[in-house]
C-alpha positions as CSV (number, residue, x, y, z in Angstrom):
1,M,165.7,155.3,154.8
2,T,165.2,158.1,157.0
3,T,168.2,160.1,155.7
4,T,167.2,159.8,152.0
5,T,167.7,163.2,150.3
6,T,166.6,162.4,146.7
7,Q,163.4,164.4,146.0
8,A,160.2,163.1,144.5
9,Q,156.9,164.6,144.3
10,A,154.9,163.1,147.4
11,T,151.1,162.5,147.5
12,G,149.8,163.1,150.9
13,S,148.1,165.8,153.0
14,G,148.8,167.8,156.2
15,L,152.4,166.7,156.6
16,P,154.5,168.3,159.0
17,A,158.0,170.0,157.9
18,T,159.8,168.3,160.8
19,M,159.6,165.1,162.9
20,R,161.0,164.0,166.2
21,A,163.7,161.2,166.5
22,N,165.5,159.8,169.5
23,I,169.2,159.6,168.2
24,L,172.2,157.5,169.4
25,K,174.8,160.3,169.5
26,S,177.6,157.8,170.6
27,Q,178.1,154.8,172.7
28,G,175.6,155.0,175.7
29,D,174.5,158.5,174.7
30,M,171.0,159.3,173.2
31,A,169.2,162.4,172.7
32,M,165.9,163.8,171.3
33,E,166.2,165.8,168.2
34,T,164.0,167.7,165.6
35,L,164.8,166.7,162.1
36,P,163.5,167.5,158.7
37,L,160.8,165.3,157.4
38,P,162.5,162.4,155.2
39,Q,162.0,163.0,151.5
40,L,160.7,160.4,149.1
41,D,162.2,158.6,146.1
42,A,159.7,157.9,143.5
43,D,159.1,154.3,144.6
44,Q,159.0,154.9,148.2
45,V,156.3,155.6,150.9
46,L,156.5,157.8,154.0
47,V,155.2,155.8,156.9
48,Q,154.1,157.4,160.2
49,V,155.6,155.0,162.7
50,A,153.2,153.5,165.1
51,A,155.3,150.9,167.1
52,V,159.0,149.8,167.2
53,G,160.2,146.8,168.9
54,V,163.7,146.7,170.7
55,C,166.1,144.3,169.3
56,G,169.1,142.9,170.8
57,S,171.1,144.6,168.1
58,D,169.7,147.9,169.0
59,V,171.0,147.1,172.7
60,H,174.4,146.0,171.4
61,Y,174.9,149.3,169.3
62,Y,173.8,151.5,172.3
63,E,176.1,149.6,174.8
64,H,179.0,148.8,172.7
65,G,178.9,151.2,169.7
66,R,179.4,148.4,167.0
67,I,178.5,144.9,165.9
68,G,181.4,143.3,164.1
69,P,182.3,145.5,161.1
70,Y,179.4,147.9,161.6
71,V,180.5,150.7,163.8
72,V,178.5,153.6,165.1
73,D,180.9,156.5,164.0
74,H,178.3,159.1,163.6
75,P,174.8,159.8,165.0
76,L,172.4,156.9,164.2
77,I,168.7,156.3,164.7
78,L,168.2,152.8,166.1
79,G,165.1,150.5,165.6
80,H,164.3,148.0,162.7
81,E,161.2,146.2,164.0
82,L,158.2,148.5,162.9
83,S,154.8,149.1,161.8
84,G,152.8,152.3,161.0
85,R,150.6,154.1,158.6
86,I,151.3,155.4,155.1
87,A,151.1,159.2,155.4
88,A,152.4,159.8,151.7
89,V,153.7,158.3,148.5
90,G,156.3,158.9,146.0
91,S,155.3,159.8,142.4
92,A,155.4,156.2,141.2
93,V,153.3,154.8,143.9
94,D,149.5,154.4,143.8
95,P,148.0,157.4,145.8
96,S,145.3,154.9,147.3
97,R,148.1,153.5,149.5
98,V,147.9,156.7,151.8
99,G,146.2,155.8,154.9
100,Q,147.0,152.1,154.8
101,R,148.3,150.3,158.0
102,V,151.5,148.5,157.2
103,A,154.4,146.4,158.5
104,V,157.7,147.3,157.2
105,E,160.4,145.0,156.1
106,P,163.3,147.2,157.0
107,Q,165.8,146.7,154.2
108,R,166.6,147.8,150.7
109,P,168.5,145.5,148.4
110,C,169.9,146.6,145.1
111,R,167.7,144.0,143.1
112,K,170.6,143.8,140.5
113,C,173.4,141.7,141.9
114,K,173.8,138.1,141.5
115,Q,172.4,137.3,144.9
116,C,169.2,139.5,144.5
117,K,168.6,137.9,141.0
118,A,168.9,134.3,142.6
119,G,166.1,135.4,145.0
120,R,168.5,135.7,148.0
121,Y,168.2,139.5,148.4
122,N,169.0,139.0,152.1
123,L,172.6,138.3,150.9
124,C,172.9,141.5,148.6
125,P,176.3,142.9,149.4
126,D,175.0,146.4,148.9
127,I,171.9,146.0,151.1
128,E,170.7,148.9,153.2
129,F,169.3,147.8,156.4
130,Y,167.6,150.0,159.1
131,A,169.6,150.9,162.2
132,T,172.7,149.3,160.7
133,P,175.4,152.1,160.2
134,P,175.2,154.2,158.3
135,I,171.4,153.5,157.8
136,D,169.0,155.2,160.1
137,G,166.2,153.3,161.8
138,A,162.8,153.7,163.2
139,F,163.1,155.6,166.6
140,A,161.4,158.5,164.8
141,E,158.0,159.7,164.0
142,Y,158.4,158.9,160.1
143,V,160.5,156.8,158.0
144,T,160.6,156.1,154.2
145,I,160.8,152.5,152.6
146,Q,160.2,151.3,149.2
147,S,156.4,150.6,148.6
148,D,156.6,146.8,148.0
149,F,158.4,146.5,151.5
150,A,155.5,148.1,153.3
151,Y,152.9,145.2,153.7
152,D,149.2,145.9,154.2
153,I,147.9,144.4,157.5
154,P,144.4,143.6,158.5
155,D,142.7,145.4,161.3
156,S,142.9,142.2,163.3
157,V,146.7,142.7,163.7
158,S,147.8,144.9,166.3
159,D,150.5,147.6,165.8
160,E,152.6,145.8,168.1
161,A,152.3,142.4,166.3
162,A,152.9,144.0,163.0
163,A,156.1,145.5,164.2
164,L,157.2,142.0,165.6
165,I,156.6,140.5,162.2
166,E,160.6,141.3,161.8
167,P,161.6,138.9,164.5
168,L,158.9,136.5,163.5
169,S,160.6,136.5,160.1
170,V,163.9,135.4,161.5
171,G,162.0,132.5,163.2
172,L,160.2,131.6,160.0
173,W,163.4,131.8,157.9
174,A,165.1,129.5,160.4
175,C,162.3,127.0,160.2
176,E,162.4,127.1,156.4
177,R,166.2,126.6,156.5
178,A,165.7,123.7,159.0
179,E,163.1,122.1,156.8
180,I,160.6,121.7,159.5
181,K,157.4,120.0,158.2
182,P,154.4,118.1,159.8
183,G,155.7,115.6,162.3
184,S,159.1,117.2,162.8
185,R,160.9,117.0,166.2
186,V,162.8,120.2,167.0
187,L,165.2,121.4,169.6
188,I,165.6,125.2,170.2
189,A,168.3,126.6,172.5
190,G,167.3,129.9,174.2
191,A,163.9,130.8,175.5
192,G,164.2,134.5,174.7
193,P,161.9,136.4,172.3
194,I,163.6,134.8,169.2
195,G,163.5,131.3,170.8
196,I,159.7,131.7,171.7
197,I,159.1,133.0,168.2
198,A,160.9,130.1,166.6
199,A,159.0,127.6,168.7
200,Q,155.7,129.2,167.5
201,A,156.8,129.2,164.0
202,A,157.8,125.4,164.3
203,R,154.5,124.7,165.7
204,A,152.8,126.5,162.6
205,F,155.0,124.5,160.3
206,G,153.6,121.3,161.8
207,A,156.4,120.2,164.3
208,T,154.9,117.9,166.8
209,E,157.6,117.9,169.4
210,I,159.2,121.1,170.1
211,Y,162.0,121.0,172.9
212,I,163.3,124.4,174.2
213,S,166.3,124.8,176.6
214,D,167.3,127.7,178.8
215,I,168.8,128.3,182.2
216,A,165.8,130.6,183.2
217,E,163.0,128.7,184.7
218,D,160.5,131.6,184.1
219,R,161.3,131.8,180.4
220,L,160.9,128.1,180.2
221,A,157.6,128.1,181.8
222,F,156.4,130.9,179.5
223,A,157.7,129.1,176.4
224,L,155.7,126.0,177.4
225,K,152.4,128.1,177.3
226,H,153.4,129.6,174.0
227,G,154.7,127.0,171.6
228,A,157.2,124.5,173.1
229,T,156.1,121.0,174.2
230,H,159.0,120.2,176.4
231,A,161.3,122.4,178.5
232,L,164.8,121.6,179.5
233,N,167.0,123.4,182.0
234,A,170.2,123.8,180.3
235,K,172.1,123.6,183.7
236,T,170.7,120.3,184.8
237,D,169.0,118.5,181.6
238,S,171.1,117.0,178.9
239,V,169.9,117.1,175.3
240,E,172.3,114.7,173.9
241,G,170.7,111.7,172.3
242,L,167.3,113.5,171.6
243,D,167.8,112.6,168.0
244,V,165.7,115.6,166.9
245,D,165.2,116.3,163.1
246,A,166.5,119.9,163.6
247,F,168.3,122.0,166.1
248,I,167.7,125.8,166.1
249,D,170.1,127.9,168.3
250,A,168.9,131.2,169.4
251,S,171.4,131.5,172.3
252,G,174.5,132.1,170.8
253,A,176.1,130.3,173.6
254,P,179.0,128.0,172.4
255,Q,178.2,125.3,174.9
256,A,174.5,125.3,173.7
257,V,175.7,125.0,170.1
258,R,177.9,122.0,170.8
259,A,175.3,120.2,172.9
260,G,172.5,120.8,170.4
261,I,174.5,119.4,167.6
262,K,174.8,116.1,169.5
263,A,171.0,116.1,169.9
264,V,170.5,115.9,166.3
265,A,169.6,112.6,164.4
266,P,171.3,111.5,161.2
267,A,170.8,113.8,158.2
268,G,169.4,116.4,160.6
269,R,169.7,120.0,160.4
270,V,171.5,122.6,162.6
271,I,170.6,126.3,162.2
272,L,172.5,129.0,163.9
273,V,170.4,132.0,164.7
274,G,171.9,133.5,167.9
275,L,174.7,136.0,167.9
276,G,177.6,134.7,170.0
277,A,181.4,134.2,169.6
278,D,182.9,134.6,166.2
279,D,184.6,131.2,166.4
280,V,183.1,128.1,168.1
281,E,184.6,124.6,168.5
282,L,182.3,122.1,166.9
283,P,182.1,118.3,167.1
284,V,183.3,117.8,163.5
285,S,183.4,114.0,163.6
286,Y,179.9,113.9,164.9
287,I,178.7,116.2,162.0
288,Q,180.6,114.2,159.4
289,N,179.5,110.6,160.6
290,R,175.8,111.7,160.8
291,E,176.0,113.8,157.7
292,I,174.3,116.7,159.5
293,W,173.5,119.8,157.6
294,L,174.7,123.0,159.3
295,S,173.8,126.6,158.2
296,G,173.7,130.0,159.6
297,V,170.9,132.4,159.0
298,F,171.1,136.0,157.8
299,R,167.8,137.8,158.3
300,Y,165.2,136.6,155.8
301,T,163.6,136.9,152.4
302,N,159.8,136.8,151.3
303,T,158.6,136.1,154.9
304,W,156.1,138.9,155.5
305,P,153.1,137.6,153.5
306,L,153.3,134.3,155.4
307,A,153.9,135.9,158.8
308,I,150.9,138.2,158.3
309,Q,148.7,135.2,157.5
310,L,149.9,133.2,160.4
311,I,149.2,136.1,162.8
312,A,145.7,136.8,161.3
313,D,144.9,133.2,161.5
314,G,145.8,133.0,165.2
315,K,148.6,130.5,164.6
316,V,151.3,132.8,166.0
317,D,150.7,135.3,168.9
318,L,153.3,138.0,169.0
319,D,151.3,140.4,171.5
320,I,152.1,138.0,174.4
321,L,155.9,138.9,174.0
322,V,155.4,142.7,174.7
323,T,156.3,143.3,178.4
324,G,157.2,146.9,178.2
325,K,155.9,150.0,176.5
326,F,157.7,153.3,176.2
327,S,157.3,156.8,174.5
328,L,159.9,158.0,172.0
329,S,161.6,160.2,174.6
330,E,161.8,156.8,176.7
331,S,163.7,155.0,174.0
332,E,166.9,154.8,176.1
333,E,164.8,153.2,179.0
334,A,163.4,150.8,176.5
335,L,166.9,149.7,175.5
336,K,167.7,148.9,178.9
337,A,164.5,147.2,179.8
338,G,165.5,143.7,178.7
339,K,167.9,143.4,181.7
340,Q,165.0,143.5,184.0
341,P,163.5,140.2,185.3
342,G,160.5,139.0,183.5
343,Q,161.0,141.3,180.3
344,L,160.9,139.9,177.0
345,K,160.2,142.6,174.5
346,A,160.0,146.4,174.8
347,V,158.1,148.5,172.3
348,V,158.5,152.1,171.5
349,Y,155.7,154.3,170.4
350,P,157.0,157.3,168.4
351,G,153.6,159.0,168.4
352,R,153.7,159.4,172.2
């Protein structure tokens, strides 16, 4: 991560001694600073950041200073959706990686615990995740990451799309957990970036009917053009009785969760993605009588290779989500952009 201090001989040329970063100093207060270039562990690469997508969690840390148990109690660099180019490598990494364009999976599991060894490294209790206190993120010119979490991307994949592989991974993981397959019928609540990404992912998995619900007509119209087959206004259209195979909640709204569960057919699946209230009243008898399988999702595992292939094959289009572009010094404006009408995804370019 960007604050790593362990030293290792780096292979690279023409590297600066310092870098710029836009830092969250405290709740609602950001400032540009010049920092030492992050140092590499032997198994890491140094990535010159090209693009960083703004996530709702970044906005939440900026506005509220915390998410659940994670509290911003010291200066923190936000941003965990990123792409870039490898500028240097640690002593244990093949020097030929220098110059490669990459999409970064922004986490570092321990690789030793029970969850990691079972292949569930997203559930590692000691995982370090970008822009989650106390780990710094990518609103900076350079970051470090273990080499195998920096994935090569083809020239056909834009910097923006490569950065947005992180939220795409959330959608892919949700679809995997929902067991979406050819012919599946799916309901998605929330037509924001994650909902639209989940719709595209469901389509790529073979779903033939993809319902999406929201209260914003402009977002519903956009979703119909980019993944969904049916749009439902949550204020006026009931989803109960749709008997879909899977329901993915990307809204976090308790009423949407309860309504979506009642849209699920017997033996169907409910996947909770959206961050909402800590406690939600659920229709337990409905879940029991229909043997509905309900699960949350926590990030993802092993999704980057599939995501890159889907983008390269044109089965998922992430570039259409980008509605705002900002320089590194404009990171605060990028965090506020999502509240503006018609905005979906802001992207920060640390090289600007």
